[in-house]
C-alpha positions as CSV (number, residue, x, y, z in Angstrom):
1,M,-5.3,-26.3,-9.6
2,F,-3.7,-23.7,-7.4
3,H,-0.9,-21.4,-8.4
4,K,1.8,-21.3,-5.8
5,Q,3.3,-17.8,-5.1
6,C,6.9,-17.1,-4.2
7,E,7.8,-18.2,-0.7
8,N,10.7,-15.8,0.1
9,D,10.4,-13.2,2.8
10,A,10.8,-10.2,0.6
11,Y,9.4,-9.0,-2.7
12,Y,12.7,-8.3,-4.2
13,M,13.9,-11.9,-3.6
14,C,10.8,-13.2,-5.4
15,H,11.3,-10.7,-8.2
16,L,15.0,-11.5,-8.6
17,A,14.2,-15.2,-8.7
18,K,11.8,-14.5,-11.6
19,G,14.7,-12.9,-13.5
20,G,13.8,-9.3,-12.7
21,T,16.0,-6.5,-11.5
22,F,15.3,-4.5,-8.3
23,F,16.2,-1.0,-7.4
24,M,14.5,0.2,-4.2
25,D,14.9,3.8,-5.2
26,T,12.4,3.3,-7.9
27,S,9.6,2.0,-5.6
28,C,6.7,3.7,-3.8
29,C,3.8,2.4,-1.7
30,F,0.4,3.9,-0.9
31,I,-1.2,3.6,2.6
32,G,-4.1,5.6,3.9
33,H,-7.4,5.7,5.9
34,R,-10.4,3.7,4.7
35,K,-12.6,6.8,4.2
36,I,-11.7,10.1,2.5
37,E,-14.2,13.0,2.5
38,N,-13.0,15.0,-0.5
39,K,-11.9,12.4,-3.0
40,E,-11.4,14.8,-5.9
41,K,-9.0,17.0,-3.9
42,A,-7.2,14.0,-2.6
43,K,-6.9,12.6,-6.1
44,N,-5.4,15.9,-7.4
45,L,-2.8,16.0,-4.6
46,L,-2.0,12.3,-5.3
47,K,-1.5,13.0,-9.0
48,Q,0.9,16.0,-8.2
49,E,3.0,13.9,-5.9
50,T,3.0,10.8,-8.1
51,L,4.2,12.9,-11.1
52,K,7.1,14.2,-9.0
53,L,8.1,10.6,-8.2
54,L,7.8,9.6,-11.8
55,D,10.2,12.4,-12.7
56,K,12.6,11.0,-10.1
57,G,12.5,7.6,-11.9
58,V,10.0,5.7,-9.7
59,T,8.4,2.9,-11.7
60,K,7.2,0.4,-9.1
61,F,4.1,1.2,-7.1
62,F,2.9,-1.1,-4.3
63,F,-0.8,-1.3,-3.4
64,G,-2.8,-2.9,-0.6
65,S,-6.6,-3.0,-0.5
66,K,-9.7,-2.0,1.4
67,S,-9.4,1.7,1.6
68,E,-10.6,4.6,-0.5
69,F,-7.1,6.0,-0.5
70,N,-5.8,2.8,-2.1
71,D,-8.5,3.0,-4.7
72,L,-7.7,6.6,-5.6
73,S,-4.0,5.8,-5.7
74,W,-4.6,3.0,-8.1
75,E,-6.7,5.2,-10.3
76,V,-4.0,7.9,-10.5
77,V,-1.2,5.5,-11.3
78,T,-3.3,3.7,-13.8
79,E,-4.3,6.9,-15.6
80,L,-0.6,7.9,-15.7
81,Q,0.4,4.6,-17.1
82,N,-0.5,5.7,-20.6
83,E,2.1,8.5,-20.4
84,Y,4.6,6.5,-18.4
85,P,4.5,2.9,-19.8
86,S,7.3,1.7,-17.5
87,I,5.0,1.9,-14.5
88,R,4.5,-1.4,-12.7
89,R,1.5,-1.8,-10.4
90,I,2.1,-4.4,-7.7
91,Y,-0.7,-5.8,-5.5
92,V,0.5,-7.1,-2.2
93,R,-2.1,-9.4,-0.8
94,S,-2.9,-9.7,2.9
95,A,-5.0,-12.8,2.4
96,F,-5.0,-15.9,0.1
97,Q,-1.4,-17.2,0.2
98,Y,-2.2,-19.6,-2.6
99,I,-4.6,-18.5,-5.4
100,S,-6.0,-20.2,-8.4
101,K,-4.6,-19.4,-11.8
102,S,-7.9,-17.9,-12.8
103,Y,-7.9,-15.5,-9.8
104,E,-4.3,-14.6,-10.5
105,D,-5.2,-13.8,-14.1
106,Y,-8.1,-11.7,-12.8
107,L,-5.8,-9.7,-10.6
108,L,-3.3,-9.3,-13.4
109,E,-5.9,-7.4,-15.4
110,F,-5.5,-4.6,-12.9
111,Y,-1.8,-5.0,-11.8
112,E,1.4,-6.1,-13.5
113,E,2.3,-8.3,-10.5
114,T,0.8,-9.7,-7.3
115,Y,2.3,-11.6,-4.4
116,Y,1.6,-12.8,-0.9
117,P,4.4,-12.2,1.7
118,P,5.1,-15.4,3.6
119,K,5.5,-13.6,6.9
120,I,1.8,-12.9,6.8
121,E,0.9,-16.6,6.9
122,N,0.4,-16.7,10.7
123,A,-0.4,-13.1,11.3
124,G,-4.1,-13.5,11.8
125,K,-6.0,-10.3,12.2
126,S,-2.8,-8.3,11.9
127,S,-2.1,-9.6,8.4
128,Y,-2.8,-6.1,6.9
129,V,-0.3,-4.6,9.3
130,E,2.4,-7.1,8.2
131,R,1.4,-6.5,4.6
132,N,1.9,-2.7,5.1
133,Y,5.3,-3.3,6.7
134,E,6.2,-5.4,3.6
135,M,5.2,-2.6,1.3
136,I,7.2,0.0,3.3
137,D,10.2,-2.3,3.5
138,N,10.3,-2.5,-0.3
139,S,9.8,1.2,-1.0
140,T,12.0,4.3,-0.7
141,Y,8.9,6.6,-0.9
142,C,5.7,6.1,1.0
143,I,2.7,8.2,0.1
144,F,0.2,8.4,3.0
145,F,-3.1,9.8,3.7
146,Y,-2.7,10.0,7.5
147,N,-4.6,12.2,9.9
148,E,-2.9,12.0,13.3
149,K,-6.2,13.0,15.1
150,Y,-8.1,10.1,13.5
151,V,-9.3,7.4,16.0
152,P,-10.8,4.2,14.6
153,E,-14.5,3.5,15.3
154,L,-15.3,0.9,17.9
155,K,-15.9,-2.5,16.5
156,R,-19.2,-4.3,17.0
157,E,-17.7,-6.4,19.8
158,P,-17.0,-3.7,22.4
159,K,-16.2,-6.3,25.1
160,R,-13.2,-7.5,23.1
161,N,-11.8,-4.0,22.5
162,T,-10.8,-2.9,26.0
163,L,-8.6,-0.1,24.9
164,P,-10.1,3.4,25.4
165,P,-10.5,5.4,22.1
166,S,-7.3,7.5,22.9
167,K,-5.2,4.2,23.0
168,R,-6.5,2.6,19.8
169,K,-4.4,3.0,16.7
170,S,-5.5,2.9,13.1
171,G,-3.6,0.7,10.7
172,T,-2.5,3.8,8.9
173,K,-1.0,5.2,12.1
174,I,0.8,1.9,12.8
175,A,2.2,2.0,9.2
176,Y,3.1,5.7,9.4
177,E,5.1,5.2,12.6
178,Y,6.8,2.1,11.1
179,A,7.8,4.2,8.0
180,L,9.3,6.9,10.2
181,K,11.2,4.3,12.2
182,K,12.6,2.8,8.9
183,K,13.6,6.4,7.8
184,K,11.5,6.2,4.6
185,E,10.8,9.3,2.5
186,I,7.2,10.1,3.6
187,I,4.8,12.2,1.6
188,N,1.6,12.8,3.6
189,I,-1.2,13.9,1.2
190,Y,-3.3,14.8,4.3
191,D,-0.9,17.6,5.1
192,G,-1.6,19.2,1.7
193,F,-5.3,18.5,2.2
194,I,-5.4,20.6,5.3
195,N,-3.0,23.3,4.2
196,E,-5.1,24.1,1.1
197,E,-8.3,24.7,3.0
């Protein structure tokens, strides 16, 4: 048996339909590069910034997947949950629109909520981009680990990737530019990473 997720376009509509309340000023998302060289330093900076947001009343934290920055962000928020029990960790899936009840139960061991944004359904390879847009749209604060000089490595199929390295964008860059366009409050952990060296 498969558990059907909410089919509305935005997280808040799904959340309200379940009887929840939604205040965007209490929401934050995390987006960053797949690899981080100094994880301990990044984790310390993440903790400092997350504590500042908790003091401002932020309680909802949106997470994606497949990056070391995401993993570190989840670790920090989870560690702080003992001290701040109102924290809600929300996993926004970029795959698997419909999931089994057992898989949902598994995910809910690590998050308080999970959902799949319907606009991702036909996004194909750019599903993670659309997922990031969804997280940004539903957050006031966006914590990034974004290095503007970073260029993604060439994929295995060089014939398909005809853009020169200077023209290719990382998913983090695409998300960062979108957050700027949407006038979100951006905290770039990478800036602190560089400034402390």
